[in-house]
C-alpha positions in Angstrom: 90.4 119.1 106.6 86.5 118.6 106.7 85.3 115.5 108.5 82.2 113.3 108.4 80.6 110.5 110.1 81.6 107.0 109.3 79.4 105.8 106.5 77.5 102.7 106.1 80.1 101.3 103.9 82.9 101.9 106.4 81.1 99.9 108.9 80.4 97.1 106.6 83.9 97.1 105.8 84.9 96.9 109.4 82.4 94.2 109.8 83.9 92.2 106.9 87.5 92.8 107.5 89.3 89.9 109.0 90.8 91.7 112.0 93.5 94.4 112.3 96.3 92.3 110.9 94.2 90.2 108.5 93.9 86.5 108.2 97.3 85.1 106.8 96.5 82.9 104.1 99.6 81.2 102.9 100.6 78.9 100.1 104.0 77.8 98.9 105.7 79.9 96.1 105.3 78.0 92.8 108.4 77.0 90.8 106.7 76.7 87.5 107.7 79.3 85.1 103.9 79.8 84.1 104.8 83.6 83.3 106.9 82.5 80.1 105.7 84.6 77.2 102.6 83.1 75.1 102.1 83.5 71.6 98.4 83.7 72.0 96.3 83.5 75.4 93.1 81.5 74.9 90.5 83.3 76.8 87.9 81.0 78.5 84.5 82.3 78.9 82.3 80.2 81.2 79.3 81.1 83.4 80.5 81.4 86.8 84.3 81.2 85.9 84.8 84.9 84.6 82.4 86.2 87.1 78.9 86.1 85.1 77.0 85.2 88.4 75.8 87.9 90.4 78.4 90.3 91.8 80.0 89.7 95.1 79.2 91.4 98.3 81.4 93.6 100.1 84.4 92.2 102.0 88.1 93.3 102.8 90.6 90.4 103.2 94.4 90.3 104.1 96.4 88.0 101.8 99.7 86.5 101.8 100.8 84.4 98.9 104.5 83.7 99.5 106.7 82.8 102.3 108.7 86.1 101.9 106.2 88.1 104.1 105.7 91.1 104.7 104.6 91.8 101.4 102.3 94.3 100.2 100.7 96.5 97.3 99.2 94.0 95.2 97.5 94.8 92.0 94.8 92.3 91.1 93.2 91.7 87.9 91.4 88.8 85.8 92.8 87.7 82.5 91.0 84.8 81.0 90.1 82.5 83.8 92.9 83.3 86.0 93.6 85.9 88.8 96.6 87.7 88.2 98.7 89.9 90.5 101.8 91.8 91.2 103.2 91.8 94.5 106.0 93.9 96.5 108.5 93.3 99.1 111.1 95.8 100.3 114.3 95.6 102.3 116.6 97.8 103.3 120.3 98.6 103.0 122.2 101.2 104.7 125.4 102.7 103.5 127.4 105.7 104.8 124.8 108.5 105.0 122.2 106.8 102.7 119.4 104.2 103.2 118.2 102.2 100.1 114.8 100.7 99.7 115.6 97.5 97.9 112.4 96.5 96.0 111.6 92.6 95.3 108.6 92.0 93.0 106.5 89.1 92.3 103.9 88.2 89.9 101.1 85.8 91.0 98.5 83.7 89.3 95.7 81.6 90.5 92.2 80.1 90.0 89.3 82.3 90.3 87.6 80.1 92.9 90.2 80.7 95.5 91.6 84.3 96.2 94.0 83.0 98.8 95.9 80.5 96.8 97.8 82.4 94.0 101.2 81.0 93.2 104.1 83.6 92.8 107.5 83.9 91.3 110.1 86.7 91.1 109.2 89.4 88.6 111.9 91.1 86.5 110.9 92.1 83.0 114.5 92.8 81.6 116.5 90.1 80.1 119.8 91.7 80.6 121.3 93.5 83.5 119.8 97.1 84.1 122.3 99.2 85.7 120.6 102.0 87.5 122.1 105.2 88.3 122.2 106.8 92.1 120.1 109.7 93.5 122.5 112.5 94.0 122.5 114.9 96.9 119.9 117.1 95.0 117.5 114.2 95.4 116.0 114.0 99.0 119.2 115.5 100.3 121.0 112.1 99.1 119.8 110.4 102.3 117.1 107.9 100.8 117.6 106.0 97.6 115.7 103.0 95.9 116.6 100.2 93.9 114.5 98.0 91.6 111.0 98.4 90.3 108.6 100.7 92.1 104.9 99.7 92.6 104.0 97.2 89.7 100.4 97.9 88.6 98.7 95.4 86.5 96.0 96.1 83.8 94.3 94.4 81.0 93.8 95.7 77.5 90.9 93.6 76.0 92.3 91.7 73.1 95.8 92.6 73.5 96.9 91.0 76.6 97.9 92.1 80.2 100.6 94.6 81.0 102.5 96.0 84.0 103.1 99.9 84.4 105.9 100.7 87.0 108.7 103.2 87.8 112.3 102.9 87.7 115.3 105.0 87.7 117.1 105.5 84.6 120.3 103.5 83.7 123.6 105.1 84.2 124.9 107.3 81.2 128.0 105.9 79.7 131.0 107.9 81.2 128.9 110.3 83.2 129.5 108.9 86.7 127.1 107.0 89.0 124.4 109.6 89.5 121.1 110.4 87.8 121.2 113.2 85.6 118.3 115.4 85.5 115.6 116.5 85.5 113.8 113.2 85.4 115.2 110.9 87.8 112.5 108.5 87.8 110.6 107.1 84.9 107.3 105.3 84.1 107.8 102.0 82.1 105.3 99.5 80.8 105.9 95.8 80.1 104.0 92.8 78.5 102.8 90.1 80.8 100.6 87.7 78.8 99.7 88.7 75.2 96.3 88.0 73.7 95.5 87.3 69.8 95.1 90.8 68.9 98.3 92.2 70.5 99.4 93.7 67.2 101.9 96.9 67.5 101.7 96.8 71.3 103.5 93.4 71.5 106.4 94.4 73.8 109.5 92.3 73.6 111.2 94.3 76.3 110.2 97.0 78.9 109.0 100.2 77.2 109.8 103.7 78.7 107.2 106.2 78.5 107.8 109.9 78.3 106.2 113.1 77.5 107.4 114.0 73.9 104.8 117.2 73.4 102.3 119.3 75.1 103.8 119.7 78.6 107.2 121.1 79.8 108.7 120.4 83.3 109.1 123.5 85.6 112.5 125.2 84.6 113.5 125.6 88.4 112.9 121.9 89.4 115.7 120.3 90.8 114.6 116.8 90.1 111.3 115.2 88.6 110.0 111.9 89.6 107.2 110.6 87.4 104.9 108.2 89.4 101.4 106.9 89.6 100.6 107.2 85.8 97.1 105.7 85.3 97.0 103.8 81.8 93.5 102.9 80.0 92.7 102.0 76.2 90.4 104.5 74.4 88.4 103.6 71.0 87.1 106.4 68.9 83.8 105.2 68.2 83.6 107.3 64.9 87.0 106.1 63.3 87.5 102.7 65.2 91.1 103.9 66.2 92.3 102.4 69.5 94.9 104.1 71.5 96.6 103.9 74.8 95.8 106.9 77.1 97.3 107.6 80.5 96.0 110.0 83.2 99.1 111.9 84.1 97.6 114.1 86.6 94.3 114.3 88.4 93.9 118.2 88.9 93.9 119.3 86.2 92.9 116.2 84.6 95.9 115.7 82.1 95.5 113.0 79.7 98.3 111.7 77.4 98.0 109.6 74.4 101.1 107.3 74.1 102.6 105.6 71.0 104.3 102.1 70.7 107.4 104.1 70.7 106.8 105.2 74.2 106.6 108.6 73.3 103.5 110.6 74.8 101.5 113.8 74.2 99.1 115.6 75.9 95.7 114.9 74.3 93.4 116.6 76.7 93.5 118.7 79.8 90.6 120.0 81.8 90.7 121.9 84.9 89.0 120.5 88.2 85.6 121.8 89.1 85.8 124.0 92.4 82.6 122.3 93.6 84.4 118.9 93.2 88.1 119.8 94.3 87.5 122.6 97.0 87.7 120.1 99.8 91.1 119.1 98.6 92.9 122.3 99.0 96.1 122.5 100.5 96.6 118.9 99.4 98.7 117.6 96.6 96.3 115.0 94.5 98.0 112.0 93.4 97.1 109.3 91.1 96.9 105.6 91.6 95.8 102.2 90.0 94.9 101.9 86.2 91.6 103.3 85.2 88.5 101.0 84.4 85.8 101.3 82.2 82.2 101.1 83.3 79.6 100.1 80.5 76.2 101.5 80.4 74.7 98.3 81.2 76.4 98.2 84.4 76.1 101.7 85.6 73.7 102.9 88.1 72.4 105.8 85.9 72.7 103.9 82.7 75.6 106.3 81.5 79.2 105.0 80.7 82.1 106.4 82.0 85.7 105.7 83.1 86.5 105.4 86.8 90.0 106.0 88.5 91.1 106.1 92.0 93.1 109.2 93.6 94.7 109.7 96.9 96.3 112.5 99.0 98.6 112.4 102.2 98.0 114.3 105.3 100.8 114.6 108.0 99.7 114.0 111.7 101.2 115.4 114.7 100.4 112.8 117.5 101.2 113.8 121.1 101.8 111.4 124.1 99.6 111.4 127.2 102.0 113.5 128.9 101.3 116.3 125.9 104.9 115.6 124.4 105.1 115.6 120.4 105.6 112.3 119.0 106.7 111.3 115.7 104.9 112.5 112.8 103.0 110.1 110.8 101.4 110.0 107.3 97.6 109.7 106.7 96.7 108.3 103.3 93.0 108.9 102.0 91.7 107.4 98.7 88.8 108.5 96.6 87.0 107.2 93.5 86.3 109.3 90.8 84.4 109.4 87.4 85.5 111.0 84.1 83.6 111.5 80.9 83.7 108.5 78.6 84.7 110.7 75.4 87.1 113.7 75.0 88.0 116.0 76.6 87.6 113.2 79.5 86.8 115.8 82.2 86.1 114.6 85.7 82.4 114.6 86.8 82.3 113.0 90.2 84.3 112.3 93.3 83.1 109.5 95.9 83.3 109.7 99.6 86.6 108.4 101.0 87.2 104.8 100.4 87.0 102.6 103.6 90.4 100.8 103.5 91.7 98.8 106.5 94.6 100.3 108.2 97.6 98.0 109.4 97.8 98.1 113.3 101.1 96.8 115.0 102.8 98.0 118.1 106.4 97.6 116.4 105.3 99.7 113.3 103.2 102.6 114.9 104.3 105.2 112.1 102.6 103.0 109.5 99.5 102.8 111.2 97.3 105.2 108.7 99.3 104.1 105.7 97.6 102.6 102.7 98.1 102.7 99.0 95.9 101.2 96.4 97.8 99.7 93.4 95.1 97.7 91.7 91.7 98.5 90.5 89.7 96.1 88.3 86.0 95.3 87.5 85.0 91.8 86.2 82.2 91.1 83.6 79.4 91.0 86.1 80.2 94.2 87.9 82.3 92.8 90.7 85.0 95.5 91.7 88.7 94.6 93.1 90.5 97.3 94.9 93.9 95.8 95.7 95.9 97.8 98.3 98.6 97.8 100.6 98.3 98.3 104.3 101.1 99.7 106.5 103.6 98.9 103.9 103.3 95.4 105.4 100.2 93.7 104.1 98.4 93.1 101.1 94.8 93.4 101.1 91.8 93.3 98.8 88.5 95.1 99.2 85.8 93.4 96.9 82.5 95.0 96.3 79.7 95.1 93.7 79.9 98.2 91.2 76.5 99.2 93.0 78.2 99.5 96.2 80.9 101.5 95.1 78.6 103.8 93.0 76.5 104.2 96.5 79.9 106.1 97.7 79.1 108.8 95.2 76.8 110.6 97.4 77.8 114.3 96.1 79.1 114.9 99.8 82.8 113.9 99.1 82.7 113.2 102.8 86.0 112.3 104.5 86.1 109.5 107.2 86.9 110.3 110.9 
């Protein structure tokens, strides 16, 4: 992979980050059931409260909102006059020949003046028991499985409310045995968190499974399919006034789905990635990430509106010991922001330099030293950007910067960090 010298932004993040393991900011878990469905969310618009003061300068902090650490992969947004974020914790259960990743999810809320003091409670959007199927030997050789919700990503649909998008295995089919049928063994779902006044047909009483109904077919020779990293965003047609839920299903080619309140999605647009933008990613599988944000022309550096997302890819490192002996392979995650057109066909127009995320360093978890995952992407009304992510599958962090600082990473070089 091409390499580049560390950017000024990376240096700034290193100076702003609160050490390798982060400052552990703790608060007790709230017992109040603030997450109960609301009929209407009263949106407070107050100068300073909703970020109408100048955008915050760049800093990167580690966060701990529960007593159940390690927690990771936060997905932070602002709704009304509150921070809202998902959070994840994983435990492991071993059975004969198989290891289960057991996911525990939380939803957290807090005042905008103190990012360290969000209150969390367990999150399960199902009101009735959900009986998951089990991966068979055709999936990951039957050695690894998962239970519960995958990474929960929070996003705000202005006027309609806040939602979560996440992955989960299908339920067991009656009379079909314990194993997942094919080809899709992992689905994407959305659930309502807090509705607003104009939620309309997107008021979800229970989680909604999203599925591709038309415009795309899975490869016939695929043994199994996991749908992950769907990136939601609302689009309103200026000519007709019609608003619809769109989802980025794939980055390259840029495949955009339009999803109905039934959960059925169709391929609305698909554009190939420009070689000038994607040549540096040759040989790597590009994945999506958190929900997409809208950048208004009034805030954009060039005065042009756009959508912005974050993508990532994974490289395998082969470290060796001082004696020259091979050590266990390690994963290196690299994240990049990208821009795409504000109107159909929504082609990708620019890719940033690599984002300077903080790695987790701990002698007991050496294989996690280069693992990061961005689960949250949000911009406030004043152009403050919140990139919330997990570090080492052990810590939640948030990189806060102004939109101008983020746009400065679009140098045209698409530079990789050392």
